[in-house]
Each structure stands twice: as structure tokens, then as C-alpha cells.
ZAFIDREN-778399 format. One record per residue (C-alpha): residue number from 1; z, y, x. Coordinates in steps of 0.5 Angstrom, whole numbers, plus 500, padded with zeros to 3 digits. Layout:
<sites>
SITE    nr     w     v     u
SITE   NUM     Z     Y     X
...
</sites>
This chain:
<sites>
SITE    nr     w     v     u
SITE     1   594   647   776
SITE     2   596   652   781
SITE     3   592   658   781
SITE     4   590   660   788
SITE     5   590   667   787
SITE     6   597   667   784
SITE     7   600   663   789
SITE     8   598   667   795
SITE     9   598   674   793
SITE    10   605   675   797
SITE    11   601   672   803
SITE    12   596   678   805
SITE    13   591   675   810
SITE    14   593   668   809
SITE    15   586   666   807
SITE    16   583   670   813
SITE    17   584   665   818
SITE    18   578   662   821
SITE    19   581   656   825
SITE    20   577   659   831
SITE    21   583   657   836
SITE    22   583   663   840
SITE    23   591   663   838
SITE    24   592   657   841
SITE    25   593   659   849
SITE    26   598   664   847
SITE    27   602   660   843
SITE    28   608   658   847
SITE    29   610   652   842
SITE    30   603   649   842
SITE    31   603   649   850
SITE    32   609   645   850
SITE    33   608   640   844
SITE    34   600   640   844
SITE    35   601   639   836
SITE    36   597   643   831
SITE    37   603   644   827
SITE    38   606   648   832
SITE    39   600   652   833
SITE    40   599   659   829
SITE    41   593   656   825
SITE    42   597   650   824
SITE    43   603   654   821
SITE    44   598   658   817
SITE    45   595   652   814
SITE    46   602   649   812
SITE    47   604   656   809
SITE    48   598   655   805
SITE    49   599   648   803
SITE    50   606   650   801
SITE    51   604   656   797
SITE    52   599   652   793
SITE    53   603   646   792
SITE    54   600   641   796
SITE    55   606   640   801
SITE    56   613   641   799
SITE    57   617   646   803
SITE    58   622   641   807
SITE    59   616   637   809
SITE    60   613   644   813
SITE    61   620   646   815
SITE    62   621   643   822
SITE    63   614   646   825
SITE    64   615   653   821
SITE    65   622   653   824
SITE    66   620   652   831
SITE    67   616   658   831
SITE    68   619   663   836
SITE    69   616   669   832
SITE    70   614   672   839
SITE    71   607   675   835
SITE    72   603   673   842
SITE    73   598   670   837
SITE    74   596   676   833
SITE    75   593   680   839
SITE    76   589   674   840
SITE    77   586   673   833
SITE    78   579   676   831
SITE    79   581   676   824
SITE    80   587   680   825
SITE    81   591   675   821
SITE    82   598   678   820
SITE    83   602   672   822
SITE    84   609   675   822
SITE    85   608   678   815
SITE    86   606   671   812
SITE    87   612   667   816
SITE    88   617   672   815
SITE    89   616   672   807
SITE    90   616   664   807
SITE    91   623   665   811
SITE    92   625   670   806
SITE    93   624   666   800
SITE    94   628   660   803
SITE    95   634   665   804
SITE    96   639   665   810
SITE    97   644   660   807
SITE    98   643   654   812
SITE    99   644   659   818
SITE   100   649   664   816
SITE   101   655   661   820
SITE   102   651   662   826
SITE   103   648   669   824
SITE   104   655   671   823
SITE   105   657   669   830
SITE   106   651   672   834
SITE   107   653   679   831
SITE   108   661   678   832
SITE   109   663   680   839
SITE   110   669   675   840
SITE   111   665   669   836
SITE   112   659   670   841
SITE   113   663   670   847
SITE   114   667   664   845
SITE   115   660   660   843
SITE   116   658   662   850
SITE   117   664   660   854
SITE   118   664   653   850
SITE   119   656   652   851
SITE   120   657   653   858
SITE   121   663   649   859
SITE   122   659   643   855
SITE   123   653   644   860
SITE   124   657   644   866
SITE   125   661   638   864
SITE   126   654   634   862
SITE   127   656   634   855
SITE   128   650   637   852
SITE   129   646   632   856
SITE   130   649   626   852
SITE   131   648   630   846
SITE   132   641   631   847
SITE   133   640   624   848
SITE   134   645   621   842
SITE   135   646   626   837
SITE   136   642   627   831
SITE   137   635   631   831
SITE   138   638   638   829
SITE   139   644   638   834
SITE   140   640   635   840
SITE   141   635   640   839
SITE   142   640   646   839
SITE   143   643   642   845
SITE   144   637   642   849
SITE   145   636   650   848
SITE   146   641   651   853
SITE   147   638   653   860
SITE   148   640   649   866
SITE   149   644   654   869
SITE   150   647   658   864
SITE   151   650   665   866
SITE   152   653   671   862
SITE   153   652   678   864
SITE   154   654   683   859
SITE   155   656   690   862
SITE   156   658   696   858
SITE   157   656   703   859
SITE   158   653   702   866
SITE   159   648   706   870
SITE   160   644   702   875
SITE   161   641   707   880
SITE   162   634   706   883
SITE   163   634   704   890
SITE   164   629   709   892
SITE   165   626   716   890
SITE   166   627   716   882
SITE   167   621   714   878
SITE   168   624   714   871
SITE   169   630   712   867
SITE   170   630   705   863
SITE   171   634   703   858
SITE   172   636   695   858
SITE   173   637   691   851
SITE   174   642   686   853
SITE   175   641   682   846
SITE   176   646   676   844
SITE   177   643   670   847
SITE   178   640   673   853
SITE   179   647   676   855
SITE   180   651   669   854
SITE   181   646   664   857
SITE   182   640   668   861
SITE   183   645   673   865
SITE   184   641   671   872
SITE   185   634   674   868
SITE   186   638   680   866
SITE   187   641   681   873
SITE   188   634   680   877
SITE   189   630   684   872
SITE   190   635   690   873
SITE   191   634   689   881
SITE   192   627   689   881
SITE   193   627   695   877
SITE   194   632   698   881
SITE   195   627   696   887
SITE   196   621   700   884
SITE   197   625   706   883
SITE   198   628   706   876
SITE   199   635   708   874
SITE   200   637   702   869
SITE   201   641   705   863
SITE   202   645   700   859
SITE   203   649   703   853
SITE   204   654   700   849
SITE   205   650   696   844
SITE   206   651   691   838
SITE   207   651   684   841
SITE   208   645   682   837
SITE   209   639   686   835
SITE   210   638   682   828
SITE   211   632   679   830
SITE   212   635   672   829
SITE   213   637   675   822
SITE   214   630   677   820
SITE   215   627   671   822
SITE   216   632   667   818
SITE   217   631   670   811
SITE   218   637   675   812
SITE   219   632   681   813
SITE   220   637   686   810
SITE   221   643   685   815
SITE   222   637   684   821
SITE   223   634   691   819
SITE   224   641   694   819
SITE   225   643   691   826
SITE   226   636   693   829
SITE   227   637   700   827
SITE   228   644   700   830
SITE   229   641   697   836
SITE   230   636   703   837
SITE   231   641   708   836
SITE   232   644   706   842
SITE   233   639   708   846
SITE   234   638   716   848
SITE   235   631   719   847
SITE   236   631   722   854
SITE   237   629   715   857
SITE   238   622   713   859
SITE   239   622   706   856
SITE   240   627   701   853
SITE   241   626   694   855
SITE   242   628   687   853
SITE   243   626   680   856
SITE   244   626   677   850
SITE   245   619   677   846
SITE   246   623   675   839
SITE   247   627   682   840
SITE   248   621   686   842
SITE   249   617   684   836
SITE   250   623   685   831
SITE   251   625   692   834
SITE   252   618   694   834
SITE   253   617   692   826
SITE   254   623   697   825
SITE   255   620   702   830
SITE   256   614   701   832
SITE   257   613   702   840
SITE   258   620   703   841
SITE   259   621   697   846
SITE   260   617   694   851
SITE   261   617   687   855
SITE   262   618   688   862
SITE   263   611   685   864
SITE   264   608   690   859
SITE   265   611   696   862
SITE   266   610   694   870
</sites>
């Protein structure tokens, strides 16, 4: 018989969830699937079941791995359960082996660019649509994660001047996936901020901030990439923004309050 206190000692707050459901509306994966297993309280229940030996790790892996770790559930939680700490601890226990090749690609500029070119070409030729329909589940899910109209935007050491009286200087974090597939989002964000009177500063920065490494069990490498990313931005900026909630959450774990989401800033 597994002692409950011993099995959960590395998961502080796991027993504090009262299953009230206030986190459900803030969870993007639950909104899409409607499945309890894809909700924050459902994932906490799975983590507890795994740690107490009632469920095998591989039986809980799929819904747990679908978590974006955006941490939108945490402000909604009246019990202040540190969800990301529990999830990250579980992932670190599993280790990074399964995703090591992808993680190396995201952190290597030429590999990331090659991946982006190949994925965008496959999308335009309809190959990914066939993959989504006929490939094994894991590959089909990855193919479906590519946006409908992917575009690249990765300027180097660029300053985009404000379109009217200067209100401030903003650093823009590009990131790995955003830079290769969501270029239109980055361009539109830059145009919006310029129109609001903000100068956009895009310094030379690592291709990946380490968020996916940290979320995949490679915490040491992830923290190293995060520190490099944060050092890329000068201290005289009024704010640093990123349109990726996962990147924002990860970088703020390294240095709290350093980076923000655009909607929160505006």
C-alpha cells in the first residue's frame, strides 16, 4: 500500500484542489474538447492517481501532454493551487528523451528554418491534410497543429518606429514557433503597437526561449535558453511582449514580471 503523504510529498498543493470548476472557462484545451481529462482539475486528478499508484503513467500521459501550460487556470483558482509546479514536476520525472530531437531543432537556427520551410511547403501542397486524416494519431496531431496559412517573420536587430507621438519602447520576443508559423500575428501586433505610438525593438535573440524544453523535462537546458533570451533585451525598454502564453509563463518563472502578453499590456 502506497502511503499517500509519501507519494504526494513532491507535489505541494495537489490535495488543495476542491474541484469547484472555476478553472474550466480559462482552460483552452477544455474549451476545445469538453473533456474533463483536458481540464486543469482533471489533470490534477490524473497526477494524483499516478502518484498514488492507481493509474499508470502512460495511461495519463495523453491528456497531460495536451496541456499548453499557459497557466490561465492559476489566477482563477480560489485555492491557489500551483498547477504548473505539479505538472512540471511530473514532466521532469519522465525526462526529455522522447522529444530530444525536436527540442534540438527548435534551439538550432538552421534546423528550425528547414523545419519551417518543409512544414509550410507540406501545408501548401495538401500533404499535411492527408497526414491529419490517415497518419498515426501522434503524427496526425502534430500535422494538425500547423496553422491554415503559416508564414515566417524573423527580423534581426530591427527597430520599428512609432507612427505618431512616442509613448514608449517595447521589446518583442519572436520565439521558435511564432517566428516560423505565425509571422502574420507578429506583423499585425507590431503594426498595432506602432499605431498606438510604441517603438518596437527586436534584438538578436535565441530562436527558442526554452519553454518547450522546460515543459518537456529538459529543465536545465530550458532555463539556460530562457536566461539567454532575457539577456537579449536591454533594461531601458518600457516592456517586453510575447503573443505566446506558454513563452510568457516560462520566462516569468525565470524572472517574474519581466515579460507580458500584448492584451494584458494594452
